[in-house]
N, C-alpha and C positions, 0 to 999 in steps of 0.2 A: 914480790908480794902479789902483784897482779897475776903473775904466772902461777902462783900457788892457788889463787882463787879460781883461775880459769881451769887449772888441773883438777880442782875439786868439783867444780860446777859442771864441766863438760861431761864426765861420766854419768852424772845424775840427769843432765839434760838429754843425753843420748838415750839413756834408759827410759826416760819419760816419753821421748819422741818415738822410740821403738814400741812402747806399750800402746801409745795412741794409734800408731800405724797398724799394729796387730789388731786392735779393736775395730778400726775402720775396715781393714781387710776381712775380718771375721763377719762383720755386719753385711758387707757387700757380698761375701761368699754365701751367707745364709739367704740373703735376698735372691741371689742368682739361683741357688738350689731350689728355693720355693717357686721361682718363676719357671724354671725348667720342669719342676714337678707338675705345676698347673698346666703348662703346655702339653706335657706328656699325658696328663689326665684328659685334657680336651681332645687330643688326637685319639686316645683310646676310646673316649665316648663317641667321637665321630665315627671311628672304625666300627664300634659296636652298633651304632645306629645304621651305618651303611651295611654291615653284616646282617642286621635284623631286617632291613628293607630288602636286601637281596634274598634272604631266606623266605621272607613273606611273599615276594614275587614268585619264587620257585614253588612255594606251597600253593599259591593260587593256580599255577600251571598244573601241578600234580592233582589238585582238587578237580580241575576241569578234566584231566585225563581219567581220573577215577570215576567221575560222574559219567563221562562218555563210555567208559568200560561197562558200567552197569546198564547204560542205556542201549548199547548195541549188542550186548550179550544176554539174550533172553533166558538162557538156561541157568543163569546165575541169579539166585535170590538175593535181592538187595535188602539187607538189614543194616541197622546202625553199626553193629559189631563187624559185619563183613566189610562195610565201607571204611570204617576206622582201620581195620587190619590192612586193607588194600592201600589206604593212604599212607600208613606207617611203612609198609613194604616199599612203596614207590618212592617215598621221600628218602628212605635209607639208601636207595639206589643212587639218587642224585646227590644227596648230602650224607656221606657215610659217617662223618664225625659228629652228627647231631645227636643230642641226648633225647631220651623218651619224654622228659619234661618239656623240652623245647618243642618237640613234635606236638604234644598236647596243646601247648600255648598257641602254636601256629595254626593248628587245626581249629581251635576255638576262634581265633582271630579271623581266619578265612571264612568260617561258617557264619560268623556274625556279619561280615561284609556281604556275603552271598545272600543271606537270608534277611537282611535288614528291611527290604521292601515287602517281604512276604507276609509279615504279621498283619499289616493293614489289609492286604488282600484277603487273608484268611478270615479276619474279623468281618469284613464286608461280605464275603461270600457266605459266611455262617449266618449273618443277619438276613441276607436275601433268601437263603435256603429255609431259614426259620419262618420268615414271612410267607413263603410259598407253601410250606407245610401247614401253617396255620390256616391259610386260605383254603387249601384242600380239605383240611379237617372241618372247617366251617361249612363248606359245600357238602361234604359227606353227611354232616349232622343235619343240614337242611333236607337233603334227599331222604335220610332216614325218617325224619319227622313227617315229611310228605307221604312216605310209604306207610307209616304208622297211621296217619289220618285216613289214607285210602283204605287200609284194612278195617279200621273202625267203621268207616262209611259202608263198606261192603258187609260187615257183620250186622249193622243196623238195617241195611236193605234186606239181608237174608232173614233176619228175625222179623222185620216188618212184613215180608211176603208170607212168612209162616203164620203170623197172626192174622193176616188178611185172608188167608186160605180158610182159617177158622177150623181147621182140622179136617177139611175135605179130603186131603190126601191120605188121611188115616183110614177113611171109610171105604 
């Protein structure tokens, strides 16, 4: 009788035990897959950041080369379009697999870093030039006023001598 109970309970117990083990293994497998996926994403993000930093460094070097090209080649007119085209051409030589959107983003990032100190200089320079121009304008206005007063004084002197003559010069 005990043998019959054991024979009836063992298959049920084994089935339950297998079901529990399957659930545990599935949970551990899912957790392992998630962990591996997070690690993979972290490595991809780091590689992306490293790639971006590497491309940014290359873009800075290309920017310097393009700037130098326009500085030492006086026959080439430096316009924004020409500089952008030269930058695009040079960066394609160094990084042939880069997309046009990535080039635009890198160019803007480099331009921002290169020009970040120039805005304050330009504002200060404009303020100084404006103050100098205003001072020159004030000096010119004073000189004009003095000249106008001198002309008026000369006209009074001429008309005063003509009246003092009393018409003697007409006779």
